C-alpha positions as CSV (number, residue, x, y, z in Angstrom):
1,M,19.8,1.2,32.3
2,V,16.1,1.0,31.7
3,N,15.8,4.7,32.6
4,L,18.6,5.3,30.2
5,I,16.2,3.8,27.5
6,N,13.1,4.8,27.9
7,L,14.8,8.2,27.7
8,I,16.4,7.8,24.4
9,T,12.6,6.6,23.6
10,I,11.2,9.9,25.0
11,A,13.8,11.8,23.6
12,R,12.3,10.1,20.3
13,I,8.8,11.4,20.7
14,I,10.6,15.1,21.4
15,L,12.6,15.0,18.4
16,A,9.2,14.1,16.4
17,T,7.6,17.8,17.4
18,I,11.2,19.3,16.7
19,I,11.2,17.2,12.8
20,L,7.8,19.2,12.5
21,L,8.6,22.5,13.4
22,F,11.5,22.3,11.0
23,L,9.1,20.9,8.2
24,I,6.8,23.4,8.7
25,F,9.6,26.5,8.4
26,G,10.8,24.5,5.2
27,N,14.2,23.1,6.2
28,Y,14.3,19.9,4.8
29,L,18.1,19.0,5.4
30,I,17.5,20.0,9.3
31,C,14.1,17.8,9.1
32,I,16.2,14.6,7.3
33,L,19.0,14.8,9.6
34,L,17.2,14.5,13.0
35,F,14.8,11.8,10.9
36,F,17.4,10.0,10.6
37,L,18.9,10.2,14.1
38,A,15.3,9.4,15.3
39,G,15.5,6.3,13.2
40,V,19.0,5.4,14.9
41,S,17.7,5.9,18.5
42,D,14.7,3.6,17.6
43,Y,17.8,0.8,16.5
44,F,19.4,1.4,19.7
45,D,16.7,1.6,22.4
46,G,15.7,-1.9,21.3
47,Y,18.9,-3.0,20.7
48,L,20.5,-2.2,24.5
49,A,17.2,-3.5,26.1
50,R,17.8,-6.5,24.5
51,K,21.6,-6.5,25.2
52,Y,21.5,-5.5,28.6
53,L,18.0,-7.6,29.6
54,A,16.5,-4.0,30.2
55,E,13.5,-4.5,28.7
56,S,10.6,-2.8,30.8
57,Q,6.3,-2.3,30.3
58,L,7.1,1.4,29.9
59,G,9.2,0.6,27.4
60,E,7.2,-2.1,25.4
61,I,4.3,0.6,25.9
62,L,6.3,4.1,24.7
63,D,8.4,2.4,21.7
64,P,5.8,1.9,19.5
65,I,3.9,5.1,20.9
66,A,7.0,6.6,19.9
67,D,7.0,5.4,16.3
68,K,3.3,6.3,15.9
69,I,3.6,9.8,16.7
70,L,6.8,10.4,14.4
71,I,5.0,8.7,11.5
72,V,1.9,10.6,12.4
73,F,3.6,14.4,12.8
74,L,5.1,14.0,9.7
75,L,2.6,13.0,7.4
76,I,0.6,15.2,8.5
77,G,3.3,17.8,8.4
78,L,4.0,16.4,5.0
79,S,0.2,16.8,3.6
80,V,0.5,20.5,4.9
81,V,3.7,21.3,3.3
82,L,3.1,19.7,-0.1
83,D,-0.6,20.6,0.1
84,S,-1.4,17.4,-0.7
85,Y,-5.2,15.5,-0.5
86,L,-3.5,12.6,-1.4
87,I,-1.0,12.4,1.4
88,A,-4.2,13.8,3.8
89,T,-6.1,11.1,2.6
90,L,-4.1,8.2,2.9
91,S,-2.4,9.9,6.7
92,S,-6.4,9.8,7.4
93,F,-6.3,6.2,6.6
94,I,-3.3,5.3,8.5
95,I,-4.2,6.9,11.5
96,A,-7.4,5.3,11.6
97,R,-5.6,1.9,11.4
98,E,-3.1,2.8,14.2
99,I,-6.2,4.2,16.9
100,G,-8.0,0.9,16.0
101,V,-5.3,-1.2,16.5
102,T,-4.4,0.4,19.9
103,A,-8.4,-0.2,20.6
104,L,-7.8,-3.6,19.4
105,R,-4.8,-4.2,21.9
106,D,-6.7,-2.8,24.8
107,F,-10.2,-5.1,24.5
108,S,-7.7,-8.1,23.6
109,A,-6.0,-7.3,26.9
110,R,-9.9,-6.6,29.0
111,N,-10.5,-10.1,27.4
112,N,-7.4,-12.0,28.6
113,I,-7.0,-12.8,24.8
114,S,-3.8,-10.6,24.0
115,D,-1.9,-12.9,22.5
116,R,-4.4,-12.6,19.7
117,T,-2.9,-8.9,19.1
118,K,1.2,-9.9,18.8
119,V,3.2,-7.5,17.0
120,T,3.5,-9.6,13.7
121,Y,6.3,-9.8,11.2
122,L,3.8,-8.0,8.3
123,A,3.3,-5.2,10.8
124,K,6.9,-4.3,11.7
125,T,7.5,-4.5,8.4
126,K,4.5,-1.9,7.7
127,T,6.2,0.5,10.0
128,S,9.8,0.2,7.9
129,V,7.8,0.7,5.2
130,Q,6.1,4.0,6.6
131,L,9.2,5.5,7.9
132,F,11.1,4.6,4.3
133,T,8.3,6.4,2.4
134,I,8.8,9.5,4.8
135,G,12.4,9.4,4.3
136,S,11.8,9.1,0.6
137,Y,9.1,12.5,0.6
138,L,12.1,14.8,3.2
139,F,14.4,13.4,0.5
140,A,13.0,15.1,-2.4
141,L,12.3,17.8,-0.2
142,T,15.6,18.4,0.7
143,F,16.8,18.2,-2.9
144,S,13.8,19.6,-4.9
145,L,13.1,16.2,-7.2
146,N,9.8,15.9,-8.2
147,L,10.1,12.4,-9.4
148,L,10.7,11.4,-6.6
149,L,7.7,13.2,-5.0
150,V,6.0,11.3,-7.4
151,I,7.6,7.8,-6.6
152,S,6.8,8.6,-3.1
153,D,3.4,8.8,-3.5
154,I,3.5,5.9,-4.9
155,L,4.8,4.5,-2.1
156,L,2.4,5.8,0.8
157,I,-0.3,4.4,-1.3
158,I,1.8,0.9,-0.9
159,T,2.1,2.0,2.8
160,A,-1.5,2.2,2.7
161,L,-2.5,-1.1,1.5
162,I,0.0,-2.9,3.9
163,T,-1.1,-0.1,6.8
164,L,-4.8,-1.2,6.3
165,Y,-4.5,-5.0,5.8
166,T,-2.4,-5.1,8.9
167,G,-5.3,-3.6,10.5
168,Y,-7.6,-6.7,9.1
169,Q,-5.2,-9.2,10.2
170,Y,-5.7,-8.1,14.0
171,S,-9.4,-7.9,13.7
172,I,-9.8,-11.2,12.4
173,S,-7.8,-12.4,15.0
174,V,-9.4,-10.7,17.8
175,F,-12.9,-11.9,16.4
176,K,-12.5,-14.9,15.6
177,E,-14.2,-17.7,17.5
């Protein structure tokens, strides 16, 4: 069962690449369908791991990496497709935070303070908001809804603020005395 669950997670990483390609070539309907499939796979790999007590170290590492790859690929793809400096700039901040928190987790593990970088509720919410925002962009592109693109830009600003704030929380937690 562990292998099946990890395979679902790996499939999400592969899906991220496929979605990016369809996004670049302008097939937005396929993008949104595959993005939905990626979201469902994210739910099911966690659900199955908990239900069958099949959680693994590899799964714990792969799952957040798969989420990050999906988010990073699509944010970069959206900034290219929409030729948006706003998306590119905010995506850079989001990506920098993700790299920074990864470094904090590595530092914490090396210093036996891993409990300080456990995933928080706000960090889980951050991932949901990121995915919702990306879905909003894809929906707007699929159905040519310009107002929704503007709303998605506002959502991305909020997303970036939440993302940076969670990075700040992790930093404070790791470096407190």
